[in-house]
N, CA, C and O atoms as CSV, one atom per row, in Angstrom:
chain,resi,resn,atom,element,x,y,z
A,1,MET,N,N,-211.020,10.836,11.782
A,1,MET,CA,C,-210.634,11.885,10.846
A,1,MET,C,C,-210.260,11.229,9.525
A,1,MET,O,O,-209.537,10.233,9.495
A,2,ASN,N,N,-210.757,11.794,8.446
A,2,ASN,CA,C,-210.391,11.314,7.116
A,2,ASN,C,C,-209.633,12.418,6.373
A,2,ASN,O,O,-209.431,13.509,6.905
A,3,ILE,N,N,-209.227,12.128,5.164
A,3,ILE,CA,C,-208.375,13.077,4.432
A,3,ILE,C,C,-209.090,14.405,4.177
A,3,ILE,O,O,-208.460,15.462,4.222
A,4,GLU,N,N,-210.392,14.361,3.912
A,4,GLU,CA,C,-211.120,15.604,3.645
A,4,GLU,C,C,-211.243,16.455,4.906
A,4,GLU,O,O,-211.052,17.670,4.852
A,5,SER,N,N,-211.558,15.833,6.036
A,5,SER,CA,C,-211.668,16.618,7.272
A,5,SER,C,C,-210.297,17.155,7.694
A,5,SER,O,O,-210.203,18.244,8.260
A,6,LEU,N,N,-209.244,16.396,7.419
A,6,LEU,CA,C,-207.885,16.867,7.696
A,6,LEU,C,C,-207.558,18.085,6.838
A,6,LEU,O,O,-207.026,19.073,7.343
A,7,ARG,N,N,-207.870,18.023,5.558
A,7,ARG,CA,C,-207.646,19.157,4.649
A,7,ARG,C,C,-208.421,20.386,5.121
A,7,ARG,O,O,-207.873,21.485,5.213
A,8,GLU,N,N,-209.700,20.180,5.418
A,8,GLU,CA,C,-210.543,21.299,5.849
A,8,GLU,C,C,-210.006,21.940,7.123
A,8,GLU,O,O,-210.001,23.164,7.254
A,9,TYR,N,N,-209.558,21.117,8.052
A,9,TYR,CA,C,-209.045,21.660,9.300
A,9,TYR,C,C,-207.778,22.493,9.052
A,9,TYR,O,O,-207.639,23.598,9.576
A,10,CYS,N,N,-206.875,21.954,8.260
A,10,CYS,CA,C,-205.645,22.702,7.960
A,10,CYS,C,C,-205.962,24.023,7.267
A,10,CYS,O,O,-205.400,25.061,7.616
A,11,LEU,N,N,-206.858,23.984,6.288
A,11,LEU,CA,C,-207.186,25.194,5.530
A,11,LEU,C,C,-207.986,26.203,6.347
A,11,LEU,O,O,-208.074,27.370,5.967
A,12,SER,N,N,-208.571,25.772,7.464
A,12,SER,CA,C,-209.316,26.692,8.319
A,12,SER,C,C,-208.390,27.577,9.158
A,12,SER,O,O,-208.834,28.568,9.738
A,13,LYS,N,N,-207.123,27.223,9.221
A,13,LYS,CA,C,-206.152,27.988,9.996
A,13,LYS,C,C,-205.795,29.276,9.234
A,13,LYS,O,O,-205.644,29.245,8.012
A,14,PRO,N,N,-205.662,30.389,9.935
A,14,PRO,CA,C,-205.355,31.661,9.271
A,14,PRO,C,C,-204.075,31.600,8.429
A,14,PRO,O,O,-203.069,31.015,8.830
A,15,ASN,N,N,-204.149,32.224,7.253
A,15,ASN,CA,C,-203.010,32.381,6.339
A,15,ASN,C,C,-202.427,31.064,5.831
A,15,ASN,O,O,-201.270,31.030,5.411
A,16,THR,N,N,-203.198,29.988,5.862
A,16,THR,CA,C,-202.703,28.688,5.403
A,16,THR,C,C,-202.905,28.540,3.904
A,16,THR,O,O,-203.930,28.937,3.351
A,17,GLU,N,N,-201.905,27.959,3.268
A,17,GLU,CA,C,-202.015,27.623,1.849
A,17,GLU,C,C,-201.696,26.154,1.663
A,17,GLU,O,O,-200.860,25.588,2.368
A,18,GLU,N,N,-202.381,25.540,0.694
A,18,GLU,CA,C,-202.143,24.140,0.330
A,18,GLU,C,C,-201.294,24.133,-0.936
A,18,GLU,O,O,-201.656,24.745,-1.942
A,19,THR,N,N,-200.160,23.435,-0.877
A,19,THR,CA,C,-199.256,23.403,-2.015
A,19,THR,C,C,-198.844,21.960,-2.315
A,19,THR,O,O,-199.106,21.051,-1.528
A,20,THR,N,N,-198.200,21.768,-3.460
A,20,THR,CA,C,-197.694,20.444,-3.846
A,20,THR,C,C,-196.258,20.559,-4.368
A,20,THR,O,O,-195.992,20.199,-5.514
A,21,PRO,N,N,-195.325,21.060,-3.537
A,21,PRO,CA,C,-193.955,21.269,-4.009
A,21,PRO,C,C,-193.186,19.972,-4.283
A,21,PRO,O,O,-192.170,19.995,-4.977
A,22,PHE,N,N,-193.658,18.847,-3.746
A,22,PHE,CA,C,-192.968,17.573,-3.933
A,22,PHE,C,C,-193.669,16.688,-4.953
A,22,PHE,O,O,-193.367,15.499,-5.057
A,23,GLY,N,N,-194.606,17.263,-5.709
A,23,GLY,CA,C,-195.341,16.504,-6.707
A,23,GLY,C,C,-196.802,16.348,-6.313
A,23,GLY,O,O,-197.188,16.679,-5.192
A,24,PRO,N,N,-197.613,15.842,-7.236
A,24,PRO,CA,C,-199.062,15.793,-7.036
A,24,PRO,C,C,-199.533,14.808,-5.963
A,24,PRO,O,O,-200.704,14.833,-5.586
A,25,ASP,N,N,-198.655,13.953,-5.472
A,25,ASP,CA,C,-199.062,12.946,-4.485
A,25,ASP,C,C,-198.777,13.346,-3.044
A,25,ASP,O,O,-198.996,12.553,-2.128
A,26,THR,N,N,-198.288,14.578,-2.829
A,26,THR,CA,C,-197.996,15.043,-1.468
A,26,THR,C,C,-198.560,16.440,-1.268
A,26,THR,O,O,-198.151,17.391,-1.935
A,27,LEU,N,N,-199.509,16.552,-0.337
A,27,LEU,CA,C,-200.066,17.862,0.011
A,27,LEU,C,C,-199.246,18.458,1.135
A,27,LEU,O,O,-198.927,17.780,2.112
A,28,VAL,N,N,-198.904,19.734,0.993
A,28,VAL,CA,C,-198.127,20.450,1.995
A,28,VAL,C,C,-198.924,21.676,2.421
A,28,VAL,O,O,-199.400,22.449,1.589
A,29,TYR,N,N,-199.058,21.836,3.731
A,29,TYR,CA,C,-199.763,22.992,4.284
A,29,TYR,C,C,-198.741,23.921,4.912
A,29,TYR,O,O,-197.934,23.525,5.753
A,30,LYS,N,N,-198.802,25.185,4.469
A,30,LYS,CA,C,-197.838,26.180,4.906
A,30,LYS,C,C,-198.574,27.384,5.474
A,30,LYS,O,O,-199.696,27.706,5.084
A,31,VAL,N,N,-197.897,28.032,6.408
A,31,VAL,CA,C,-198.349,29.320,6.904
A,31,VAL,C,C,-197.148,30.249,6.829
A,31,VAL,O,O,-196.064,29.918,7.309
A,32,ASN,N,N,-197.345,31.395,6.233
A,32,ASN,CA,C,-196.255,32.358,6.034
A,32,ASN,C,C,-195.052,31.709,5.358
A,32,ASN,O,O,-193.906,32.021,5.683
A,33,GLY,N,N,-195.316,30.812,4.422
A,33,GLY,CA,C,-194.261,30.164,3.652
A,33,GLY,C,C,-193.551,29.018,4.355
A,33,GLY,O,O,-192.615,28.445,3.797
A,34,LYS,N,N,-193.980,28.664,5.585
A,34,LYS,CA,C,-193.329,27.594,6.363
A,34,LYS,C,C,-194.273,26.399,6.498
A,34,LYS,O,O,-195.458,26.562,6.789
A,35,MET,N,N,-193.736,25.204,6.285
A,35,MET,CA,C,-194.533,23.984,6.397
A,35,MET,C,C,-194.914,23.706,7.838
A,35,MET,O,O,-194.097,23.843,8.748
A,36,PHE,N,N,-196.178,23.309,8.037
A,36,PHE,CA,C,-196.582,22.821,9.349
A,36,PHE,C,C,-197.219,21.437,9.274
A,36,PHE,O,O,-197.376,20.778,10.302
A,37,LEU,N,N,-197.590,20.986,8.075
A,37,LEU,CA,C,-198.132,19.632,7.908
A,37,LEU,C,C,-197.947,19.202,6.465
A,37,LEU,O,O,-198.102,19.997,5.537
A,38,LEU,N,N,-197.613,17.937,6.292
A,38,LEU,CA,C,-197.624,17.364,4.956
A,38,LEU,C,C,-198.139,15.946,5.031
A,38,LEU,O,O,-197.972,15.250,6.032
A,39,MET,N,N,-198.778,15.529,3.931
A,39,MET,CA,C,-199.320,14.169,3.878
A,39,MET,C,C,-199.302,13.649,2.458
A,39,MET,O,O,-199.517,14.383,1.493
A,40,GLY,N,N,-199.039,12.359,2.363
A,40,GLY,CA,C,-199.043,11.692,1.075
A,40,GLY,C,C,-200.448,11.264,0.702
A,40,GLY,O,O,-201.234,10.852,1.555
A,41,LEU,N,N,-200.751,11.366,-0.569
A,41,LEU,CA,C,-202.070,10.969,-1.048
A,41,LEU,C,C,-202.097,9.533,-1.558
A,41,LEU,O,O,-203.168,8.975,-1.796
A,42,ASP,N,N,-200.930,8.942,-1.724
A,42,ASP,CA,C,-200.870,7.604,-2.313
A,42,ASP,C,C,-200.654,6.501,-1.279
A,42,ASP,O,O,-200.326,5.370,-1.636
A,43,GLU,N,N,-200.838,6.828,0.001
A,43,GLU,CA,C,-200.645,5.849,1.069
A,43,GLU,C,C,-201.935,5.083,1.326
A,43,GLU,O,O,-203.027,5.642,1.223
A,44,GLU,N,N,-201.807,3.802,1.661
A,44,GLU,CA,C,-202.973,2.994,2.000
A,44,GLU,C,C,-203.614,3.484,3.287
A,44,GLU,O,O,-204.837,3.593,3.379
A,45,GLN,N,N,-202.781,3.781,4.286
A,45,GLN,CA,C,-203.238,4.266,5.590
A,45,GLN,C,C,-202.970,5.764,5.666
A,45,GLN,O,O,-201.849,6.209,5.419
A,46,LEU,N,N,-203.988,6.539,6.006
A,46,LEU,CA,C,-203.816,7.987,6.129
A,46,LEU,C,C,-202.804,8.291,7.234
A,46,LEU,O,O,-202.908,7.774,8.346
A,47,SER,N,N,-201.841,9.123,6.916
A,47,SER,CA,C,-200.868,9.594,7.900
A,47,SER,C,C,-200.439,10.996,7.494
A,47,SER,O,O,-200.621,11.414,6.351
A,48,PHE,N,N,-199.867,11.711,8.453
A,48,PHE,CA,C,-199.369,13.049,8.143
A,48,PHE,C,C,-198.169,13.351,9.031
A,48,PHE,O,O,-198.001,12.762,10.099
A,49,ASN,N,N,-197.347,14.270,8.572
A,49,ASN,CA,C,-196.185,14.726,9.330
A,49,ASN,C,C,-196.494,16.105,9.894
A,49,ASN,O,O,-197.022,16.975,9.203
A,50,VAL,N,N,-196.151,16.284,11.175
A,50,VAL,CA,C,-196.316,17.583,11.821
A,50,VAL,C,C,-195.051,17.941,12.586
A,50,VAL,O,O,-194.348,17.074,13.105
A,51,LYS,N,N,-194.785,19.220,12.642
A,51,LYS,CA,C,-193.651,19.730,13.414
A,51,LYS,C,C,-193.981,19.589,14.900
A,51,LYS,O,O,-195.143,19.673,15.297
A,52,CYS,N,N,-192.941,19.373,15.721
A,52,CYS,CA,C,-193.183,19.156,17.144
A,52,CYS,C,C,-191.963,19.599,17.948
A,52,CYS,O,O,-190.824,19.434,17.512
A,53,ASP,N,N,-192.216,20.153,19.105
A,53,ASP,CA,C,-191.141,20.458,20.038
A,53,ASP,C,C,-190.355,19.163,20.282
A,53,ASP,O,O,-190.975,18.128,20.529
A,54,PRO,N,N,-189.026,19.177,20.222
A,54,PRO,CA,C,-188.240,17.947,20.335
A,54,PRO,C,C,-188.528,17.100,21.574
A,54,PRO,O,O,-188.616,15.877,21.470
A,55,ASP,N,N,-188.676,17.721,22.737
A,55,ASP,CA,C,-188.972,16.947,23.949
A,55,ASP,C,C,-190.366,16.343,23.892
A,55,ASP,O,O,-190.572,15.191,24.274
A,56,LYS,N,N,-191.317,17.130,23.415
A,56,LYS,CA,C,-192.697,16.641,23.293
A,56,LYS,C,C,-192.769,15.526,22.249
A,56,LYS,O,O,-193.538,14.578,22.407
A,57,ALA,N,N,-191.968,15.637,21.181
A,57,ALA,CA,C,-191.968,14.609,20.132
A,57,ALA,C,C,-191.607,13.249,20.716
A,57,ALA,O,O,-192.238,12.242,20.395
A,58,ILE,N,N,-190.610,13.224,21.558
A,58,ILE,CA,C,-190.186,11.962,22.185
A,58,ILE,C,C,-191.282,11.429,23.096
A,58,ILE,O,O,-191.583,10.236,23.077
A,59,GLU,N,N,-191.879,12.311,23.895
A,59,GLU,CA,C,-192.969,11.896,24.792
A,59,GLU,C,C,-194.121,11.272,24.013
A,59,GLU,O,O,-194.641,10.223,24.394
A,60,LEU,N,N,-194.516,11.919,22.924
A,60,LEU,CA,C,-195.642,11.414,22.141
A,60,LEU,C,C,-195.325,10.059,21.517
A,60,LEU,O,O,-196.182,9.177,21.467
A,61,ARG,N,N,-194.087,9.895,21.040
A,61,ARG,CA,C,-193.689,8.608,20.444
A,61,ARG,C,C,-193.715,7.491,21.479
A,61,ARG,O,O,-194.056,6.351,21.165
A,62,GLU,N,N,-193.355,7.825,22.710
A,62,GLU,CA,C,-193.363,6.819,23.779
A,62,GLU,C,C,-194.783,6.501,24.232
A,62,GLU,O,O,-195.070,5.373,24.631
A,63,GLN,N,N,-195.661,7.478,24.172
A,63,GLN,CA,C,-197.019,7.311,24.683
A,63,GLN,C,C,-197.987,6.718,23.659
A,63,GLN,O,O,-198.911,5.996,24.035
A,64,TYR,N,N,-197.789,7.010,22.371
A,64,TYR,CA,C,-198.737,6.594,21.340
A,64,TYR,C,C,-198.040,5.779,20.250
A,64,TYR,O,O,-197.055,6.232,19.666
A,65,ASP,N,N,-198.549,4.585,19.978
A,65,ASP,CA,C,-197.985,3.758,18.903
A,65,ASP,C,C,-198.163,4.403,17.534
A,65,ASP,O,O,-197.378,4.150,16.620
A,66,CYS,N,N,-199.192,5.234,17.386
A,66,CYS,CA,C,-199.478,5.847,16.087
A,66,CYS,C,C,-198.565,7.038,15.790
A,66,CYS,O,O,-198.624,7.599,14.695
A,67,VAL,N,N,-197.726,7.429,16.745
A,67,VAL,CA,C,-196.794,8.552,16.540
A,67,VAL,C,C,-195.385,7.991,16.399
A,67,VAL,O,O,-194.882,7.292,17.278
A,68,GLN,N,N,-194.765,8.316,15.269
A,68,GLN,CA,C,-193.435,7.803,14.947
A,68,GLN,C,C,-192.531,8.954,14.527
A,68,GLN,O,O,-193.014,10.041,14.208
A,69,PRO,N,N,-191.212,8.719,14.524
A,69,PRO,CA,C,-190.315,9.771,14.028
A,69,PRO,C,C,-190.701,10.186,12.607
A,69,PRO,O,O,-191.120,9.346,11.811
A,70,GLY,N,N,-190.567,11.445,12.291
A,70,GLY,CA,C,-190.989,11.980,11.001
A,70,GLY,C,C,-190.373,11.263,9.814
A,70,GLY,O,O,-189.152,11.235,9.657
A,71,TYR,N,N,-191.222,10.687,8.986
A,71,TYR,CA,C,-190.790,9.974,7.785
A,71,TYR,C,C,-190.251,10.974,6.766
A,71,TYR,O,O,-190.953,11.908,6.379
A,72,HIS,N,N,-189.012,10.781,6.332
A,72,HIS,CA,C,-188.331,11.668,5.371
A,72,HIS,C,C,-188.177,13.094,5.888
A,72,HIS,O,O,-188.081,14.032,5.096
A,73,MET,N,N,-188.153,13.266,7.215
A,73,MET,CA,C,-188.051,14.605,7.806
A,73,MET,C,C,-186.967,14.583,8.881
A,73,MET,O,O,-186.438,13.524,9.219
A,74,ASN,N,N,-186.647,15.750,9.408
A,74,ASN,CA,C,-185.733,15.840,10.545
A,74,ASN,C,C,-186.456,15.227,11.749
A,74,ASN,O,O,-187.411,15.802,12.271
A,75,LYS,N,N,-185.992,14.067,12.174
A,75,LYS,CA,C,-186.690,13.300,13.199
A,75,LYS,C,C,-186.679,13.967,14.575
A,75,LYS,O,O,-187.460,13.594,15.451
A,76,LYS,N,N,-185.818,14.927,14.763
A,76,LYS,CA,C,-185.806,15.662,16.034
A,76,LYS,C,C,-187.016,16.590,16.129
A,76,LYS,O,O,-187.566,16.790,17.212
A,77,HIS,N,N,-187.428,17.156,14.992
A,77,HIS,CA,C,-188.468,18.185,14.983
A,77,HIS,C,C,-189.784,17.773,14.339
A,77,HIS,O,O,-190.740,18.548,14.358
A,78,TRP,N,N,-189.858,16.576,13.771
A,78,TRP,CA,C,-191.071,16.167,13.051
A,78,TRP,C,C,-191.521,14.778,13.489
A,78,TRP,O,O,-190.706,13.884,13.717
A,79,ASN,N,N,-192.832,14.619,13.602
A,79,ASN,CA,C,-193.447,13.326,13.877
A,79,ASN,C,C,-194.340,12.933,12.707
A,79,ASN,O,O,-194.941,13.788,12.056
A,80,THR,N,N,-194.420,11.647,12.451
A,80,THR,CA,C,-195.414,11.098,11.545
A,80,THR,C,C,-196.525,10.528,12.413
A,80,THR,O,O,-196.275,9.753,13.336
A,81,VAL,N,N,-197.749,10.920,12.107
A,81,VAL,CA,C,-198.918,10.448,12.850
A,81,VAL,C,C,-199.742,9.572,11.913
A,81,VAL,O,O,-200.172,10.015,10.848
A,82,ILE,N,N,-199.954,8.333,12.319
A,82,ILE,CA,C,-200.772,7.403,11.540
A,82,ILE,C,C,-202.200,7.502,12.073
A,82,ILE,O,O,-202.448,7.303,13.262
A,83,VAL,N,N,-203.129,7.810,11.176
A,83,VAL,CA,C,-204.526,7.974,11.567
A,83,VAL,C,C,-205.181,6.595,11.526
A,83,VAL,O,O,-205.744,6.182,10.512
A,84,ASP,N,N,-205.092,5.896,12.658
A,84,ASP,CA,C,-205.580,4.515,12.722
A,84,ASP,C,C,-206.762,4.344,13.674
A,84,ASP,O,O,-207.190,3.222,13.944
A,85,GLY,N,N,-207.286,5.460,14.181
A,85,GLY,CA,C,-208.423,5.401,15.092
A,85,GLY,C,C,-208.046,5.225,16.554
A,85,GLY,O,O,-208.922,5.182,17.418
A,86,SER,N,N,-206.756,5.124,16.842
A,86,SER,CA,C,-206.332,4.901,18.225
A,86,SER,C,C,-206.346,6.175,19.072
A,86,SER,O,O,-206.310,6.099,20.300
A,87,VAL,N,N,-206.399,7.331,18.434
A,87,VAL,CA,C,-206.544,8.596,19.154
A,87,VAL,C,C,-207.698,9.385,18.534
A,87,VAL,O,O,-208.042,9.187,17.369
A,88,SER,N,N,-208.279,10.264,19.312
A,88,SER,CA,C,-209.445,11.028,18.855
A,88,SER,C,C,-209.058,12.095,17.828
A,88,SER,O,O,-207.901,12.502,17.725
A,89,SER,N,N,-210.060,12.525,17.082
A,89,SER,CA,C,-209.853,13.645,16.153
A,89,SER,C,C,-209.428,14.886,16.917
A,89,SER,O,O,-208.638,15.689,16.421
A,90,ARG,N,N,-209.952,15.040,18.121
A,90,ARG,CA,C,-209.582,16.199,18.957
A,90,ARG,C,C,-208.081,16.186,19.245
A,90,ARG,O,O,-207.421,17.223,19.175
A,91,GLN,N,N,-207.544,15.001,19.572
A,91,GLN,CA,C,-206.113,14.894,19.864
A,91,GLN,C,C,-205.295,15.181,18.597
A,91,GLN,O,O,-204.285,15.883,18.654
A,92,LEU,N,N,-205.728,14.643,17.472
A,92,LEU,CA,C,-205.033,14.902,16.204
A,92,LEU,C,C,-204.998,16.402,15.920
A,92,LEU,O,O,-203.974,16.934,15.491
A,93,LYS,N,N,-206.115,17.078,16.158
A,93,LYS,CA,C,-206.179,18.527,15.930
A,93,LYS,C,C,-205.239,19.276,16.874
A,93,LYS,O,O,-204.638,20.277,16.485
A,94,GLU,N,N,-205.111,18.795,18.114
A,94,GLU,CA,C,-204.182,19.438,19.050
A,94,GLU,C,C,-202.747,19.346,18.540
A,94,GLU,O,O,-201.975,20.296,18.674
A,95,TRP,N,N,-202.389,18.198,17.953
A,95,TRP,CA,C,-201.034,18.046,17.415
A,95,TRP,C,C,-200.829,18.940,16.195
A,95,TRP,O,O,-199.744,19.489,16.000
A,96,ILE,N,N,-201.864,19.086,15.380
A,96,ILE,CA,C,-201.790,19.998,14.229
A,96,ILE,C,C,-201.660,21.434,14.730
A,96,ILE,O,O,-200.863,22.211,14.203
A,97,ASP,N,N,-202.443,21.782,15.746
A,97,ASP,CA,C,-202.375,23.130,16.322
A,97,ASP,C,C,-200.975,23.427,16.865
A,97,ASP,O,O,-200.454,24.528,16.687
A,98,HIS,N,N,-200.375,22.442,17.523
A,98,HIS,CA,C,-199.020,22.602,18.075
A,98,HIS,C,C,-198.026,22.902,16.943
A,98,HIS,O,O,-197.189,23.797,17.062
A,99,SER,N,N,-198.129,22.149,15.859
A,99,SER,CA,C,-197.239,22.349,14.717
A,99,SER,C,C,-197.438,23.747,14.124
A,99,SER,O,O,-196.471,24.460,13.855
A,100,TYR,N,N,-198.682,24.121,13.928
A,100,TYR,CA,C,-199.007,25.442,13.391
A,100,TYR,C,C,-198.434,26.542,14.289
A,100,TYR,O,O,-197.840,27.504,13.803
A,101,ALA,N,N,-198.617,26.389,15.600
A,101,ALA,CA,C,-198.123,27.387,16.553
A,101,ALA,C,C,-196.601,27.490,16.516
A,101,ALA,O,O,-196.053,28.589,16.597
A,102,LEU,N,N,-195.916,26.353,16.396
A,102,LEU,CA,C,-194.450,26.386,16.327
A,102,LEU,C,C,-193.978,27.196,15.122
A,102,LEU,O,O,-193.010,27.951,15.212
A,103,VAL,N,N,-194.659,27.034,14.013
A,103,VAL,CA,C,-194.257,27.719,12.778
A,103,VAL,C,C,-194.607,29.205,12.822
A,103,VAL,O,O,-193.839,30.041,12.345
A,104,THR,N,N,-195.752,29.528,13.387
A,104,THR,CA,C,-196.176,30.934,13.386
A,104,THR,C,C,-195.504,31.769,14.458
A,104,THR,O,O,-195.451,32.993,14.339
A,105,THR,N,N,-194.980,31.124,15.520
A,105,THR,CA,C,-194.353,31.893,16.593
A,105,THR,C,C,-192.833,31.884,16.522
A,105,THR,O,O,-192.168,32.511,17.346
A,106,LYS,N,N,-192.275,31.169,15.530
A,106,LYS,CA,C,-190.825,31.083,15.414
A,106,LYS,C,C,-190.232,32.457,15.140
A,106,LYS,O,O,-190.703,33.185,14.267
A,107,LYS,N,N,-189.222,32.793,15.875
A,107,LYS,CA,C,-188.569,34.083,15.696
A,107,LYS,C,C,-187.611,34.048,14.513
A,107,LYS,O,O,-186.930,33.050,14.273
A,108,LYS,N,N,-187.573,35.146,13.788
A,108,LYS,CA,C,-186.661,35.246,12.651
A,108,LYS,C,C,-185.272,35.633,13.124
A,108,LYS,O,O,-185.116,36.446,14.036
A,109,ALA,N,N,-184.264,35.041,12.493
A,109,ALA,CA,C,-182.869,35.366,12.817
A,109,ALA,C,C,-182.514,36.711,12.209
A,109,ALA,O,O,-182.977,37.040,11.117
A,110,ASN,N,N,-181.720,37.468,12.888
A,110,ASN,CA,C,-181.313,38.787,12.361
A,110,ASN,C,C,-180.059,38.658,11.543
A,110,ASN,O,O,-179.560,39.653,11.017
């Protein structure tokens, strides 16, 4: 997966918008105003942050070297994924799907 295929995949999700609230070097993908993925454009190695169920986040970090606690994010709920070829594009998409699902199914507080 490269940066263009990552962008295309994120934008293919319903109601997704691409924004740059942290400046021109960071792309943020939101659904219904909530972030589900962000990535820096100025990094040597492609990586992205995705939201993750806290228990699953720990499992993924233990199982995959390319998955680390979310850089500059709440490490309980976010993982940084380094796209280094060690996992398939299919697996990367599953993690993006998980993040998207967490954001779209979150219940609003009354």
